[in-house]
C-alpha positions in Angstrom: -15.3 -106.3 -49.7 -16.3 -103.3 -51.8 -18.4 -100.9 -49.7 -19.2 -98.7 -52.6 -20.7 -101.7 -54.5 -22.6 -102.8 -51.4 -24.0 -99.2 -51.1 -25.1 -99.1 -54.7 -26.8 -102.5 -54.3 -28.7 -101.3 -51.2 -29.9 -98.2 -53.1 -31.0 -100.4 -56.0 -33.0 -102.6 -53.6 -34.7 -99.5 -52.1 -35.6 -98.1 -55.5 -37.1 -101.4 -56.5 -39.5 -101.1 -53.6 -40.2 -97.5 -54.5 -39.2 -96.3 -51.1 -37.6 -93.0 -50.0 -34.7 -92.9 -47.7 -36.9 -91.4 -45.0 -39.4 -94.3 -45.3 -36.7 -96.9 -45.1 -35.1 -95.1 -42.1 -38.5 -95.2 -40.3 -38.8 -99.0 -41.1 -35.5 -99.8 -39.4 -35.6 -97.0 -36.7 -32.5 -95.3 -38.0 -31.8 -91.7 -39.2 -32.1 -90.7 -42.9 -28.4 -89.8 -42.7 -27.6 -93.4 -41.7 -29.5 -94.7 -44.8 -27.6 -92.2 -47.0 -24.3 -93.4 -45.6 -25.2 -97.0 -46.3 -26.0 -96.2 -49.9 -22.9 -94.1 -50.5 -20.7 -96.8 -49.1 -19.2 -94.6 -46.4 -20.7 -96.9 -43.7 -22.3 -100.3 -43.6 -25.4 -101.5 -41.7 -24.9 -102.8 -38.2 -24.5 -106.6 -38.3 -27.6 -106.8 -36.1 -29.6 -105.3 -38.9 -28.2 -107.3 -41.8 -30.7 -110.2 -41.4 -33.7 -107.8 -41.1 -32.6 -105.9 -44.2 -32.0 -109.1 -46.2 -35.5 -110.4 -45.2 -37.1 -107.1 -46.0 -35.6 -107.0 -49.5 -35.9 -110.8 -49.9 -32.2 -111.3 -50.6 -29.3 -113.2 -49.1 -27.0 -111.6 -46.6 -24.1 -112.6 -48.8 -25.7 -110.8 -51.7 -25.8 -107.6 -49.6 -22.2 -108.1 -48.6 -21.1 -108.9 -52.2 -23.2 -106.1 -53.7 -25.0 -108.2 -56.3 -27.7 -110.8 -56.6 -26.9 -114.5 -56.5 -29.0 -117.3 -57.9 -29.1 -119.4 -54.8 -31.0 -117.9 -51.9 -29.8 -118.1 -48.3 -30.3 -121.6 -46.9 -31.6 -122.4 -43.5 -28.2 -123.0 -41.9 -26.7 -119.8 -43.2 -29.7 -117.8 -41.9 -29.4 -119.4 -38.5 -25.7 -118.5 -38.4 -26.5 -114.9 -39.4 -29.3 -114.6 -36.8 -26.9 -115.9 -34.1 -24.2 -113.5 -35.1 -26.8 -110.7 -35.0 -28.1 -111.7 -31.6 -24.5 -112.0 -30.3 -23.6 -108.5 -31.6 -26.7 -107.0 -30.0 -25.9 -108.7 -26.7 -22.3 -107.5 -26.7 -23.4 -104.0 -27.7 -25.9 -103.9 -24.8 -23.2 -105.0 -22.3 -20.8 -102.3 -23.6 -23.5 -99.6 -23.5 -24.7 -100.5 -20.0 -21.7 -98.9 -18.3 -22.1 -95.8 -20.6 -25.8 -95.6 -19.8 -25.0 -95.6 -16.0 -22.3 -93.0 -16.4 -24.6 -90.9 -18.5 -27.3 -90.9 -15.9 -24.8 -90.0 -13.2 -23.4 -87.2 -15.4 -26.9 -85.8 -16.0 -27.6 -85.7 -12.2 -24.2 -84.1 -11.4 -24.4 -81.5 -14.1 -28.0 -80.6 -13.2 -27.0 -80.2 -9.5 -24.0 -78.1 -10.5 -26.2 -75.9 -12.7 -28.7 -75.4 -9.9 -26.0 -74.6 -7.3 -24.3 -72.1 -9.6 -27.6 -70.3 -10.4 -28.6 -70.2 -6.7 -25.2 -68.6 -5.8 -25.1 -66.4 -8.9 -23.8 -62.8 -8.7 -23.5 -60.6 -11.8 -20.1 -61.3 -13.2 -18.9 -62.2 -16.7 -16.8 -65.2 -15.5 -19.6 -66.5 -13.3 -22.1 -66.1 -16.2 -19.7 -68.0 -18.5 -19.4 -70.8 -15.9 -23.2 -71.1 -15.6 -23.6 -71.2 -19.5 -20.8 -73.8 -19.8 -22.3 -76.0 -17.0 -25.8 -75.8 -18.6 -24.4 -76.7 -22.0 -22.7 -79.7 -20.4 -26.0 -80.7 -18.8 -27.8 -80.5 -22.2 -25.0 -82.5 -23.9 -25.1 -85.2 -21.1 -28.9 -85.4 -21.6 -28.6 -86.0 -25.3 -25.8 -88.6 -24.9 -27.8 -90.4 -22.2 -31.0 -90.4 -24.3 -29.0 -91.7 -27.3 -27.3 -94.6 -25.5 -30.5 -95.7 -23.7 -32.4 -95.7 -27.0 -34.9 -93.1 -25.9 -33.7 -90.6 -28.4 -35.0 -92.7 -31.3 -38.4 -93.1 -29.7 -38.6 -89.4 -29.0 -37.6 -88.6 -32.6 -40.6 -90.4 -33.9 -43.0 -87.9 -32.3 -42.7 -85.0 -34.7 -44.9 -82.7 -32.7 -42.7 -83.2 -29.6 -39.5 -82.7 -31.7 -41.0 -79.4 -33.1 -41.8 -78.2 -29.6 -38.3 -79.0 -28.4 -36.8 -77.1 -31.4 -39.0 -74.0 -30.7 -38.2 -74.1 -27.0 -34.5 -74.4 -27.8 -34.6 -71.5 -30.2 -36.4 -69.4 -27.6 -33.8 -70.3 -24.9 -30.9 -69.6 -27.2 -32.5 -66.2 -28.1 -32.9 -65.4 -24.4 -29.3 -66.4 -23.6 -28.0 -64.5 -26.6 -29.8 -61.4 -25.5 -28.5 -61.7 -22.0 -25.0 -62.3 -23.3 -25.3 -59.2 -25.5 -26.4 -57.1 -22.5 -23.6 -58.5 -20.3 -21.0 -57.9 -23.0 -22.2 -54.4 -23.6 -22.0 -53.6 -19.9 -18.6 -55.2 -19.5 -17.4 -53.4 -22.7 -18.7 -50.0 -21.3 -17.0 -50.7 -18.0 -13.8 -51.7 -19.8 -13.9 -48.5 -21.8 -14.3 -46.4 -18.7 -11.5 -48.3 -16.9 -9.1 -48.1 -19.8 -9.8 -44.3 -20.3 -9.4 -43.5 -16.6 -6.1 -42.1 -15.5 -4.5 -41.7 -12.1 -4.5 -38.0 -11.3 -1.7 -36.9 -8.9 -1.2 -33.4 -7.3 1.7 -32.2 -5.3 0.8 -28.5 -5.2 -1.5 -27.4 -2.4 -2.6 -24.6 -4.8 -4.7 -27.4 -6.5 -6.3 -28.4 -3.2 -9.7 -27.0 -4.1 -9.7 -28.8 -7.5 -10.2 -32.0 -5.5 -11.4 -31.2 -2.0 -14.7 -29.4 -1.3 -15.1 -28.4 -4.9 -18.6 -28.7 -6.3 -18.3 -26.2 -9.1 -16.2 -25.3 -12.1 -14.5 -27.4 -14.9 -12.7 -29.6 -12.4 -15.8 -30.6 -10.4 -15.7 -34.1 -11.9 -12.6 -34.7 -9.8 -14.1 -33.5 -6.6 -14.4 -36.0 -3.7 -14.8 -33.4 -1.0 -18.5 -33.3 -1.5 -18.6 -36.6 0.4 -19.4 -36.1 4.0 -16.3 -37.9 5.0 -14.2 -35.0 3.8 -15.6 -32.7 6.4 -12.5 -33.7 8.4 -10.4 -31.8 5.8 -10.5 -27.9 6.0 -13.0 -26.2 3.8 -10.0 -24.2 2.4 -6.4 -23.9 3.4 -6.5 -21.0 5.9 -4.8 -17.8 5.2 -1.4 -17.6 6.9 -1.2 -21.4 7.3 2.0 -23.1 6.3 1.5 -26.3 4.3 4.4 -28.5 5.3 3.4 -31.5 3.2 0.8 -32.1 0.5 0.2 -35.0 -1.9 -3.0 -36.3 -3.5 -4.0 -39.1 -5.8 -7.4 -39.2 -7.6 -8.5 -42.1 -9.7 -12.0 -42.7 -11.1 -12.3 -45.9 -13.2 -15.9 -46.3 -12.1 -16.2 -45.1 -8.6 -13.9 -42.3 -7.4 -11.0 -43.1 -5.2 -8.6 -40.7 -3.4 -5.5 -40.9 -1.4 -4.4 -37.7 0.3 -1.8 -36.6 2.8 -1.5 -33.0 4.0 0.3 -31.5 7.0 -0.6 -27.9 7.9 1.1 -25.7 10.5 -1.9 -23.6 11.6 0.0 -21.2 13.7 -2.4 -18.9 15.6 -5.4 -20.6 14.0 -4.4 -24.0 15.6 -6.9 -23.6 18.5 -9.8 -22.8 16.2 -9.0 -25.8 13.9 -8.7 -28.1 16.9 -12.1 -27.0 18.2 -13.6 -27.7 14.7 -12.1 -31.2 14.6 -13.1 -32.0 18.2 -16.7 -31.2 17.2 -16.5 -33.9 14.5 -15.1 -36.4 17.0 -13.6 -39.9 16.4 -15.9 -42.6 15.0 -15.1 -46.2 15.9 -12.8 -47.6 13.2 -10.9 -50.6 14.6 -13.5 -53.0 13.3 -12.7 -52.1 9.7 -10.0 -53.6 7.4 -8.0 -55.3 10.2 -7.1 -51.9 11.8 -5.9 -52.2 15.4 -5.2 -48.6 16.3 -3.6 -45.2 15.6 -0.3 -44.8 13.7 2.6 -45.1 16.1 3.5 -41.7 17.6 0.2 -40.0 16.7 -3.1 -39.2 18.4 -6.2 -39.2 16.1 -8.3 -36.2 16.9 -11.0 -36.6 14.2 -12.1 -39.7 12.3 -14.8 -40.4 9.8 -14.7 -44.2 9.1 -16.9 -46.1 6.7 -17.2 -49.9 6.5 -17.2 -49.7 2.7 -15.4 -46.5 1.7 -12.5 -46.3 4.1 -11.1 -43.6 6.4 -10.6 -39.8 6.6 -8.9 -38.6 9.7 -6.8 -35.9 11.3 -4.0 -36.4 13.8 -1.3 -34.7 15.8 2.0 -35.9 17.2 1.9 -37.5 20.6 3.2 -35.6 23.7 4.3 -32.7 21.6 4.2 -29.4 23.5 3.6 -26.2 21.6 2.5 -28.2 18.6 0.6 -26.3 15.9 0.7 -28.9 13.1 -2.1 -31.1 12.1 -1.8 -34.0 9.6 -4.9 -34.9 7.5 -5.2 -38.3 5.8 -7.7 -39.5 3.3 -7.9 -43.2 2.2 -11.2 -43.4 0.3 -12.2 -46.2 -2.1 -15.0 -48.6 -2.9 -15.7 -52.3 -3.1 -13.7 -53.0 0.0 -10.3 -52.5 -1.7 -8.6 -49.6 -3.7 -7.1 -50.1 -7.1 -3.9 -48.5 -6.1 -1.4 -49.2 -3.3 -2.0 -46.7 -0.4 1.7 -46.7 0.6 2.6 -45.3 -2.9 0.8 -42.1 -2.1 0.7 -41.9 1.7 3.8 -42.3 3.9 3.5 -45.6 5.7 4.0 -44.0 9.1 0.7 -42.1 8.6 -1.3 -45.2 7.9 -3.5 -46.8 10.5 -1.9 -49.7 12.4 -2.8 -53.1 11.0 -4.5 -51.7 7.9 -5.0 -54.3 5.2 -6.9 -53.1 2.0 -5.3 -55.6 -0.4 -7.5 -57.4 -2.9 -7.8 -60.5 -0.7 -7.9 -58.7 2.6 -9.8 -60.7 5.3 -12.4 -57.9 5.9 -13.3 -57.9 2.2 -13.6 -61.7 2.1 -15.9 -61.6 5.1 -18.1 -58.8 3.7 -18.4 -60.3 0.2 
C-alpha cells in the first residue's frame, strides 16, 4: 500500500469538491492537522472513517486505499463488510478507551485535590512554589487528556468563542504565574547574593570587643549585635583593671545577624559591683527552649536573657568556688530556630547549656515551624 499515493488521491477528491482542509475537518470532526496528515501520506484515516469518507466522495473504499479511481463501484457486499469492520473498530476503540477515561477522571480528581492541599498549606519558599506549579501543570494536563479521550475536547473545540475565552484566560494565568516566578527568582537571587557575599567574622582579641558588642556607631557598626537588649548581660565595656582570661567571638550575617561569643573576665576588686549588676538582670526561664534541661555542669548561671526565637545570652560563675572573681559570659544568638554554624566550633562545649540542641532538625524547631 502506497500511503503517499492515497494521500494525493484524498487531496484530489477534496479539491474536486472545492473544499478547504478546515471545511473537511469540520465535516468529519477532526483537526485540520489530521486532514493535512492524511493528504501528505504521513497518516491514514481511521478505519471507522473510511466508509464515511468514501460515501462523501462517492468512491469505493478500495479506491481510497489504492489511491486511484476504479471503474466498478463498491458493491453491496463489500460495503457491508466495510461497515462491519468500521463498527468493530469503533467498539474495540471504545473498550480500550474506557479504562483510560476512568483513569483520567481519577487523575483529575487527585491532582486537583493535591493542588488545593498544597495551596492551603503554602508558605513562601522556592521549592514549595515549584511543587505547586508542577502539580497545577499536571492537573491541567490530566484535564486535557481526559477531555480528549472522552470526546468532549472535540465538542468544545467547535465553539470558537469558548476556545478564544480559554486562550485569553490561559494567557492571563501564564502572565500572572510568570510575574510571580520573576518576583520569587529575584528575591531568591538577592538572598543568594547576600548569603554568598557574607563571611564568617571571627575575633580572638578582646581589644576588638566594642566592634561587635554594644557598638552603635563608627565604621564597624554593621557588625554590632550588642544593640540587642539580650546583650545587656555582657558588660558595656571591659572594665579598667579587669583581666580577660578568655575571649573568642564569631559574627555572621547572611541575612539576619548571628553571634557566638565566649568571654571570661577576672573582675578583681570590681567583682562585687558586676555581680550586683547581673543580679539586677536576673535569670529568665530558659529550660523550655531548644531541649535545654539546665546549667552547664559545674557552673551557676547568675544572669540569663533567653528568647524562644533568638537563643541565649548568659553569665555564670563556677559552683562552690570561694574567693572567685571570674565571670564567664556566653552569647548564642541566631534566628529561624537554628544557627548556620556549629556552636561548639566557637564556644567550648563545657560552657554550653545542658541538653542544648540547635541543629537544623532540632525538635524545638520542628515544633515551632
